[in-house]
MILUMTI-162491 format. One record per residue (C-alpha): residue in three letters; chain; x, y, z. Coordinates in Angstrom, 1 decimal. Layout:
// MILUMTI-162491
     r   c        x        y        z
   ALA   A        X        Y        Z
...
// end
This chain:
// MILUMTI-162491
     r   c        x        y        z
   MET   A     66.7     96.6     99.0
   ASN   A     68.4     97.9    102.1
   GLU   A     71.3     96.0    103.6
   ILE   A     70.6     94.3    106.9
   LEU   A     72.2     96.1    109.8
   HIS   A     74.1     93.7    112.0
   PRO   A     74.7     94.9    115.6
   ALA   A     78.0     92.8    115.7
   GLN   A     79.5     95.4    113.3
   ALA   A     80.0     97.8    116.2
   LEU   A     81.9     95.1    118.1
   VAL   A     84.2     94.7    115.0
   ALA   A     84.8     98.5    115.0
   ARG   A     86.0     98.2    118.6
   TRP   A     88.3     95.4    117.7
   GLY   A     89.8     97.5    114.9
   GLU   A     90.6    100.2    117.3
   TRP   A     92.2     97.6    119.6
   LEU   A     94.4     96.3    116.8
   LEU   A     95.7     99.8    116.2
   VAL   A     96.2    100.9    119.8
   ASN   A     97.0     97.7    121.7
   ARG   A     98.6     95.5    119.0
   ARG   A    100.1     98.4    117.1
   ARG   A     99.0     97.0    113.8
   SER   A     99.5     99.2    110.8
   LYS   A     96.4    101.1    109.6
   HIS   A     96.6     99.0    106.4
   THR   A     96.5     95.7    108.4
   ALA   A     93.8     96.8    110.7
   ARG   A     91.7     98.0    107.8
   ALA   A     92.1     94.7    106.0
   TYR   A     91.3     92.6    109.1
   VAL   A     88.2     94.7    109.8
   ALA   A     87.0     94.4    106.2
   THR   A     87.3     90.6    106.5
   ALA   A     85.3     90.6    109.7
   HIS   A     82.5     92.7    108.1
   ARG   A     82.5     90.2    105.1
   LEU   A     82.1     87.4    107.6
   ILE   A     79.2     89.0    109.4
   ARG   A     77.4     89.7    106.1
   PHE   A     78.0     86.1    105.1
   LEU   A     76.6     84.8    108.4
   GLY   A     73.6     87.0    108.1
   GLU   A     72.8     85.4    104.7
   TYR   A     73.8     81.9    105.8
   ARG   A     71.7     81.9    108.9
   GLY   A     69.0     84.2    107.6
   GLU   A     69.1     86.5    110.6
   ALA   A     70.8     89.7    111.9
   ILE   A     74.1     88.9    113.5
   ASP   A     74.5     90.4    117.0
   ASP   A     77.3     89.7    119.6
   ALA   A     75.7     86.5    120.8
   ALA   A     75.2     85.2    117.3
   LEU   A     78.8     85.9    116.5
   ALA   A     79.9     84.0    119.5
   GLY   A     78.1     80.9    118.2
   PHE   A     80.3     80.8    115.1
   ASN   A     81.9     77.4    114.3
   VAL   A     84.4     75.7    112.1
   GLN   A     81.7     74.5    109.7
   GLU   A     80.6     78.0    109.1
   MET   A     84.2     79.1    108.6
   ARG   A     84.6     76.5    105.9
   ALA   A     81.4     77.7    104.3
   PHE   A     82.6     81.3    104.4
   LEU   A     85.9     80.3    102.8
   GLY   A     84.0     78.3    100.2
   SER   A     81.9     81.3     99.3
   ARG   A     85.0     83.4     99.0
   ARG   A     86.7     80.8     96.9
   ALA   A     83.8     80.8     94.5
   GLY   A     84.6     84.4     93.9
   GLY   A     88.1     83.5     92.8
   LEU   A     90.0     83.9     96.1
   ALA   A     93.6     82.5     95.8
   ASN   A     95.4     80.6     98.5
   ALA   A     97.4     83.5     99.8
   SER   A     94.3     85.7    100.2
   ALA   A     92.4     82.8    101.8
   SER   A     95.2     82.3    104.3
   ARG   A     94.9     86.0    105.2
   GLU   A     91.2     85.7    105.7
   VAL   A     91.7     82.8    108.1
   SER   A     94.3     84.8    110.0
   ALA   A     92.0     87.8    110.3
   VAL   A     89.0     85.7    111.5
   ARG   A     91.2     83.7    113.9
   ALA   A     92.6     87.0    115.3
   LEU   A     89.0     88.3    115.8
   PHE   A     87.9     85.3    117.7
   GLU   A     91.0     85.2    119.9
   TRP   A     90.1     88.8    120.9
   LEU   A     86.5     87.9    121.5
   ALA   A     87.7     85.0    123.7
   GLU   A     89.9     87.4    125.7
   GLN   A     86.8     89.7    126.1
   GLY   A     84.8     86.7    127.4
   LEU   A     82.5     87.0    124.3
   ALA   A     83.3     83.7    122.6
   PRO   A     84.7     80.3    123.6
   ALA   A     88.5     80.0    123.6
   GLY   A     90.1     77.9    120.8
   LEU   A     87.0     78.2    118.6
   LEU   A     89.1     77.9    115.4
   ASP   A     92.0     75.8    116.7
   THR   A     91.2     72.9    114.4
   MET   A     91.0     75.2    111.3
   THR   A     94.1     75.1    109.1
   SER   A     95.1     77.8    106.7
   PRO   A     95.5     77.1    103.0
   SER   A     99.1     76.3    102.2
   VAL   A    101.0     79.2    100.6
   PRO   A    104.4     78.6     99.0
   ARG   A    106.8     81.0    100.6
   ARG   A    108.3     83.3     98.0
   VAL   A    112.1     83.6     98.2
   PRO   A    113.2     87.2     97.8
   ARG   A    115.3     87.9     94.7
   PRO   A    118.3     90.0     95.5
   ILE   A    119.7     92.5     92.9
   ALA   A    123.2     92.0     91.7
   PRO   A    125.6     94.7     93.1
   VAL   A    126.4     96.0     89.5
   ASP   A    122.6     96.4     88.9
   ILE   A    122.1     98.1     92.2
   ASP   A    124.7    100.8     91.2
   ALA   A    122.9    101.3     87.9
   LEU   A    119.5    101.3     89.4
   THR   A    120.2    103.8     92.2
   SER   A    122.0    106.1     89.7
   GLU   A    119.2    106.0     87.2
   ALA   A    116.4    106.4     89.7
   ALA   A    118.2    109.4     91.2
   ASP   A    118.6    111.1     87.8
   HIS   A    116.7    114.4     88.2
   ASP   A    117.0    117.9     86.7
   GLU   A    116.9    119.3     90.2
   PRO   A    120.2    118.5     92.0
   TRP   A    118.7    118.4     95.5
   VAL   A    116.0    116.1     94.4
   ALA   A    118.5    113.8     92.8
   ALA   A    120.6    113.8     95.9
   ARG   A    117.5    113.1     98.0
   ASP   A    116.5    110.1     96.0
   LEU   A    120.0    108.6     96.1
   ALA   A    120.2    109.1     99.8
   VAL   A    116.9    107.3    100.4
   LEU   A    117.9    104.4     98.1
   LEU   A    121.2    104.0     99.8
   LEU   A    119.5    103.8    103.2
   LEU   A    117.5    100.9    101.8
   TYR   A    120.5     99.0    100.4
   GLY   A    123.2    100.3    102.8
   ALA   A    121.3    100.1    106.1
   GLY   A    118.4     97.7    105.3
   LEU   A    115.6    100.2    105.9
   ARG   A    112.1     99.7    104.6
   VAL   A    111.2    102.6    102.2
   GLY   A    108.5    103.7    104.7
   GLU   A    111.0    103.8    107.5
   ALA   A    113.4    105.9    105.4
   VAL   A    110.9    108.6    104.5
   ALA   A    109.6    108.7    108.1
   LEU   A    112.9    109.9    109.4
   THR   A    113.0    113.4    110.9
   GLY   A    115.6    116.0    111.8
   ALA   A    115.9    114.2    115.2
   ALA   A    118.2    111.7    113.4
   LEU   A    120.8    114.5    112.9
   PRO   A    123.7    114.8    113.1
   LEU   A    124.2    111.4    111.6
   GLY   A    126.6    109.1    113.4
   GLU   A    127.8    105.6    112.9
   VAL   A    124.5    104.2    114.2
   LEU   A    120.9    105.3    113.3
   SER   A    117.8    104.7    115.5
   VAL   A    114.9    103.5    113.3
   THR   A    111.3    103.0    114.2
   GLY   A    109.8    100.1    112.3
   LYS   A    106.7     98.0    112.3
   ARG   A    104.5     98.0    115.5
   SER   A    106.6    101.0    116.6
   LYS   A    109.6     98.8    117.4
   THR   A    112.8    100.7    117.5
   ARG   A    116.1     99.2    116.4
   LEU   A    119.7    100.5    115.8
   VAL   A    121.3    100.1    112.4
   PRO   A    124.9    100.9    111.5
   LEU   A    125.5    103.6    108.9
   ILE   A    128.5    103.1    106.6
   ALA   A    130.3    106.1    105.3
   PRO   A    128.8    106.2    101.8
   VAL   A    125.3    106.3    103.2
   ARG   A    126.2    109.1    105.7
   ASP   A    127.9    111.0    102.9
   ALA   A    124.8    110.7    100.6
   VAL   A    122.5    112.0    103.3
   ASP   A    124.9    114.8    104.2
   HIS   A    125.2    115.8    100.5
   TYR   A    121.4    115.9    100.2
   LEU   A    121.2    118.1    103.3
   SER   A    123.7    120.5    101.9
   LEU   A    121.5    121.0     98.8
   CYS   A    118.0    120.8    100.4
   PRO   A    116.3    124.2    100.2
   TRP   A    114.1    123.6    103.2
   PRO   A    115.0    124.3    106.8
   MET   A    115.7    121.2    108.9
   GLY   A    114.0    121.3    112.4
   ARG   A    114.2    118.4    114.8
   ASP   A    110.6    117.5    114.2
   ALA   A    110.6    118.2    110.5
   PRO   A    110.7    115.4    107.9
   LEU   A    114.3    114.6    106.9
   PHE   A    113.3    113.9    103.3
   ARG   A    111.1    116.6    101.7
   GLY   A    108.9    116.7     98.7
   VAL   A    109.4    119.5     96.1
   ARG   A    106.9    121.7     98.0
   GLY   A    108.5    121.1    101.4
   GLY   A    106.1    118.5    102.8
   PRO   A    107.1    114.9    103.8
   LEU   A    108.4    112.8    100.9
   SER   A    106.0    110.1     99.7
   ALA   A    107.2    106.5     99.6
   ASP   A    105.3    106.2     96.3
   LEU   A    107.5    108.8     94.7
   ILE   A    110.5    106.6     95.4
   ARG   A    108.7    103.5     94.1
   ARG   A    107.8    105.3     90.9
   ALA   A    111.4    106.5     90.4
   VAL   A    112.7    102.9     90.8
   ARG   A    110.0    101.6     88.5
   ARG   A    111.0    104.1     85.7
   ALA   A    114.7    103.2     86.3
   ARG   A    114.3     99.5     86.0
   VAL   A    112.3     99.8     82.8
   GLN   A    114.9    102.1     81.4
   LEU   A    117.7     99.6     82.3
   GLY   A    115.7     96.5     81.3
   LEU   A    115.8     95.0     84.8
   ALA   A    113.3     92.5     86.1
   ASP   A    110.0     93.6     87.7
   SER   A    111.4     92.2     91.0
   ALA   A    113.9     95.2     91.1
   THR   A    111.9     97.3     93.6
   PRO   A    112.8     99.5     96.6
   HIS   A    112.0     96.6     98.9
   ALA   A    114.3     94.4     96.8
   LEU   A    117.2     96.7     97.8
   ARG   A    116.5     95.7    101.5
   HIS   A    116.4     92.1    100.4
   SER   A    119.7     92.6     98.7
   PHE   A    121.2     94.2    101.8
   ALA   A    120.2     91.1    103.8
   SER   A    121.3     88.4    101.3
   HIS   A    124.6     90.1    100.5
   LEU   A    125.4     90.4    104.2
   LEU   A    124.6     86.7    104.7
   ALA   A    126.8     85.7    101.8
   ARG   A    129.7     87.5    103.5
   GLY   A    129.2     85.7    106.7
   ALA   A    126.7     87.6    108.8
   ASP   A    124.8     85.4    111.3
   LEU   A    121.0     85.2    111.2
   ARG   A    120.5     86.6    114.7
   SER   A    122.4     89.8    113.8
   LEU   A    120.6     90.0    110.6
   GLN   A    117.3     89.7    112.4
   GLU   A    118.2     92.7    114.6
   LEU   A    119.3     94.7    111.6
   LEU   A    116.1     94.1    109.7
   GLY   A    113.8     94.5    112.6
   HIS   A    112.1     91.2    112.2
   ALA   A    109.9     90.1    115.1
   SER   A    110.9     86.4    114.7
   LEU   A    113.9     84.5    113.4
   SER   A    111.7     82.6    111.0
   SER   A    111.2     85.8    109.0
   THR   A    114.9     86.1    108.6
   GLN   A    115.6     82.5    107.8
   ILE   A    114.1     82.9    104.3
   TYR   A    117.4     84.6    103.4
   THR   A    119.3     81.3    103.8
   ALA   A    117.3     80.1    100.8
   VAL   A    118.4     83.1     98.8
   ASP   A    122.0     82.4     99.6
   ALA   A    121.7     78.7     98.8
   ALA   A    120.1     79.6     95.4
   HIS   A    123.0     82.0     94.7
   LEU   A    125.6     79.3     95.5
   LEU   A    123.7     76.9     93.3
   ASP   A    123.8     79.4     90.4
   VAL   A    127.6     79.9     90.9
   TYR   A    128.1     76.1     90.9
   ARG   A    126.1     75.6     87.8
   ASN   A    127.9     78.4     85.9
   ALA   A    131.4     77.5     87.0
   HIS   A    131.7     73.7     87.6
   PRO   A    132.9     71.8     84.6
   ARG   A    130.6     68.9     85.3
   ALA   A    127.5     71.0     86.2
   GLU   A    125.8     70.4     82.9
// end
């Protein structure tokens, strides 16, 4: 049986392009949002028993949204995924309203499923030393130096692994401040402490590939751009070797950068700028990390904590 062709799918494709170009959403986010929209259209087609065109999509309502979520829940959708589905559909209909193709505020009364916010787990400094050394253990000296430089950019400067591997020769020569382009093409300045600069310089002194201004700063063994997945796999092998928790990931190095700075007195606004968070609420989660650490210290050290 052939799948029904819904004309509204072309509208969703336009929205996906708009997300990439106008909202500067990542390809991953845009792809996920568009996939949700296509699922919704297919559901509406079955629910109403008709092909869904632009006008039919504009007639969408909260009751149908609840029915859509119910069908997804029946397939085992968890709260976190359901919340993402609601966010995607809400974003679609906000765009449709801006285009004059749907009423404004169509889903204003729709609440997302509650999702407990996960508190990042920082890695202890002694474990970070062991993890970075083990992950950068490679028979090829320049590859070992490369991996160590990348990992120190995560912990020493708070970069995301994708941001680190996206650096080019334009960042050279390294100074005390590095310009980083993060999510939604937002640029921020991060300080570079001497150990981080030294690690990158050491890698550059060993790297066998020429370093042009537009060339990737970190290279794969064949000279192409370094894949973030290679760094993730190296860290995964290292944490297994060291017996560390599964939470010891490259992104946890960035979490550790933030929580360790906060523990030493950094203020949230400065931390927000260093991390490249769009809103302060994204940074405030680290206060919970610090509070958890202080509670652990209290329990372990106070004579009446038992």
